[in-house]
N, C-alpha and C positions, 0 to 999 in steps of 0.2 A: 447653872449656866457655865461656870468654870469647869465643873466636872465633865460636862458634856464636851466642852471644847478640848479638854485634856484627853478625853477618850477618843475624840475625833482625830486629834493630832497623833495619838499613839497608834490608831488604826492606819492613818496615812503613812506614818513612819514604817510600820510593819509591811504595808503594801509596797512602799518604796524600796525597802530592804529586799523583799522578795523579787521585785523587778530588777534590781541591781544584781542580785545573785543569779537570776535566770539569764540576764544579759551576759554576765561573765561566763556562765556555763556554755552558752551558745557561741560566744566568741572563741573560747578555748576549743570547743568542738570543731568550729569552722577552721581554725588554724591547724588543728590536728589532721583534719581531712585534707586540707591543702598540702600539708607536708607529706602525707601519704601519697598523694597524687604526684607530687614532685619526685619523691623517691622512686615510685614505680616507673615514671618516665626516664629517670636517670638510669635505673637498672636496665631498661629496654635499650637505651642508647649504648650502655656499656656492653651489653650482649651483642649488639650490632657491630660495634667496633672490634670486639674480640673475634667475632665470626669473620669479619673482613681480614683481620690480621692472620687468622688461621689459614684462610684461603691463600693469602700471599706467602705464608711460610711453606705451604704445600707446593706452590708454584716454584719458589726458589729451590726447594728440595729436588723437585723434578728436573729443574734446569741444571743443578749441580751434578745430579746423577748422569744426565745426558752429557755434560761437559767432561766428567770423569771418564765415561765410556769412550768418548771421542779421543781424549788424550791417550788412553790405554791402547786404543786401536792404532793410533798414528804415532806412537812413541818412537818407533825406529825410522820414521820417514825423514827425520831431520838430522840424522847422524852423518 
């Protein structure tokens, strides 16, 4: 009777250990997938911000070129 009970407790402990181990693996996997998704979203947002900044830089560059050309053309008008 005691041997059966010890065997049953040992089996239950092994099953509980496996359940805990499986749960830990799934939690770590879920956290990893969550972090990957967050990183991908962050990378996309950074790409979008960089693209917007690049367009603004090009616009400022064109404005500066136009302004420089205007100044060069009218340099002597104010003498």
